[in-house]
C-alpha positions, 0 to 999 in steps of 0.5 A: 371846862371853857367858860363863855360869857355872852353879853346881849339884850336880844332874846333871839341871839340868846336862844341861838347861842344857848342852842349852839353851846348846848351841843358842845362842852363849853359852859355859857353864861348870859348877861342881859343887863350890862350893869351886872357885867362887873359883878360877873367878871369879879366872881369868875373871869371867863375865857371868852366874852362875846359882846353884842355890838347892839348891847355894848353900851359905852366905850368905857364899858368895853375898856373896863372889860378889857382892863379887868379881863386882860387874858380873856378873848373878846369877840364882838357880835356885829350885824353889818360890815361897818365896825366902830374903830374903838371896837376894833381896838379891843376886839380879838375877833368878830362874828356876825349874826348870820354866820353858820353854827360851824363858822361861829364854833370854828372862830371860838375854837381858834381863839381858844387855842390862841388863848391857851398858847398865850397862857402857856407863853405867859406861864413860861415867861413867869417861870423864866422871870422867877428863874432869872430872879433866883439866879440873880439872887444866887449870883449876888449872894455868891459874890458877897461870899467871895468878898469877906472872910468874916464868918458872921457876915457870911452867915448874914449874907446866906440868910439875906440870900435866902430871903431874896430867893425864897421870901421865908417866914422864919429861919432858924440858923444854928451857928457853931463858928461865929461865936465862942459858943453855939448861937441860934440866929432867928430871922423872923417876919413877926415877933416870937413869944418866949414859949415859941423861942423855947420850942424853936431851940429844942427843935433846932437841937433835935434837928442838929443831932438828927444830921449825924445819924450813926456818926459821933456828934462833934459838939453836944449842945444844951438847948437850955443854955443855947444863946439866941440872937433874933432879928424881927422884921415886923415886930407889931405882929406875932407868930403863934404855934401854928408856925409849925404847920408851915412848910419847912426845909432843913440843910446842913452847913458843912464842908467835909469834916468841917461842921459850921451848923445847920439852918431850917427855913419856914414858909407859909406857902409850899416850897417848890422843887426849885425852892429846895434846890436854891435853898440847898445851893446857898447852904452849900455855897456858904460852906467853902468861904466859911472854911476859908475864913476858919483857916484864915483865923487859925493862920492869924492866931498861929502867926500871933503865937509865932510872933510871941515865941519869936520875940521871947526867943530873941529876948532870951538870946539877947539876955543869955548872950549878954550874960555869957559875954561878961564871964567870957571877957574875964576868961579871955583877959585871964588867958592873955595874962597867963600867956604873957608870962606875967604869972610865971614861966609857961612850959611848952605843954602849958602854952599848947593848952592855953592856946587851945583855950584861947582859940575856943574862947575866941570861937565862943566870942564869935558865936555870942557876937553872932547871936547878939547881932541877930537879935539886934537885927530882928528887934530893929536895934542894929546901929549903922554908920552910913558913909561914902565907902569904897568896896575895894578898901573893904576887900583889901582889909578882909583879904589882909585879915584872913590871909594868914588863916587861909595860908595855915590851911594851904589856901590862897586868897586872890582878888580881882577888883575893878578899878575906879569903882564909885563909892557906895553909901554904906557902913564899912564895918558891917560890909567887912562883917559880911565879907569876912563871913563869906570868906571865912565860910569859903576857907572853912569849906574848901579843901587844902591847896585850893584858891579863893577869889574875891572880885568886884565890878560895876553892873546895871540892874538889868544885867544882874543874873540872879540864880532862879532859886532866889528870883522870887525873893529878891526885888531890886530897884532899877539903877547901877550896883556894885557887885562883889563875888566870893568864889571858892573851890570847896564842897559846894551846895546841893541844888535842894539846899540852895534855898536853905543856905540863908536860913538861920542855924542852917548848915549843909549836912556833910562830913566837912561841914560837921567837922567845921562846925559853927552856928549857921548864923553868918549867912542870915546875918549877912543877908539882913545886913545887906537888905538894910543897905537896900542890897541883896545876896544869893549864890550859885553852887554845884555839889563838890564843884565849889560855890559863888556867893554874890552880893550887890549894893546900889550906887547912889548918884550924887545930886548936883545943884545948878545955880542959874543966874537970873 
């Protein structure tokens, strides 16, 4: 029903309009005394107010009516052609006393339609504003979720997001992931009594159990032992058990098989469909970062355990290696004395077995040295004696030391060293160890009557061609480097095994490698020694076609001091 308020002190005007509206579906109220207009408006805001210009009173009255009836159509009843400018400012339409009934009703109907359109637009704008606000709250909350892996903060951001979007009275959040034990987080507008908290604990556990229906409940919760954390916004006031008469919604906080808890929200006014969608969206949004945070925490804990195991392993290797070295030294000295003949004449058979024992003692000594070096490097206790070093001197030493071993296998070691290479700052002994490992491997895995080549050259960082399998793990600074290559014609390395060539205790699985034996520590030790020199090592290889092992060490340019005479 359309409500119309007529303000006039003219009885004739009153009778006429009562007659007009009596024939229509509109409800008309008449105010004769302008003093009562405020009371009438406060009781019920009319859809249309018709004000007789002759009874309009002061400008202040017109302004007051417009302020209180913002969406009400104001029509002025005028008697002549002249209209007060102040009246024009506030009027939506004008009618005259001599207008026909049809024209008056037509004017009123047009304005009613206009009011309905404005009301619809206003409601649409209001709904749009609420939707935009809610979307902004969702966006802000999701941005907060993306900024942390702290599970307690994620739960806090979820509750804050719901408060912004839904303005709840109370939330009961059962969290299974923010503490060592389940915890009930209560965020309430007002204080909660102990009895009410006990009831909320029981309700929360029942809600949690109901989420699984026929499924096995992953964690049994005892409401009597359930830990409670409460946050009260206005502690001066207190909720009563009428809280359970409020509208409420329940959501599961989970992702796949990962259950992080559940949340129930209470609100004194009814939730809309949009409220329910927003509530479920936020509860789902928090699940993914909670899973990520859980995985991150598991990774941290696993890394701590691995670091501890690695430390224990290194300590074990170091202790065992030291304990083995002492008796091994005694065995070696004893074999030296026996083989020297100082304990009597050695028969041909005895010499054969003593030589075999000496070779195995030397082999075992090499293994122990490798283990000790590895434990020292990993513990950061490896000593280096850096000094200007020429790489060609290192190459000549290693070639001389291993030539006889190579000849015994029918192999030839050849060098192609560039002349006039600049010195590098390095520990010559450690570089000999690196190169000895590489050449020894080449001898070990190369069939008879083949050649092993050692080459060296000066190269710029931009010209270094690193195998694509190692590019991601090798980062070299700009500048000049000395490059060494050990090339063999041996068994080679399959493409799938290239990345594992420098793994600890790794060996290529084929008959020749098994026959050759070894600890698989030579290459990882070489890698770490070179990294200590700010260099790198990698390889190019093809199965049954040989391998090329490269390593580079930076050339440090000498600083030249220039004295300028004043």
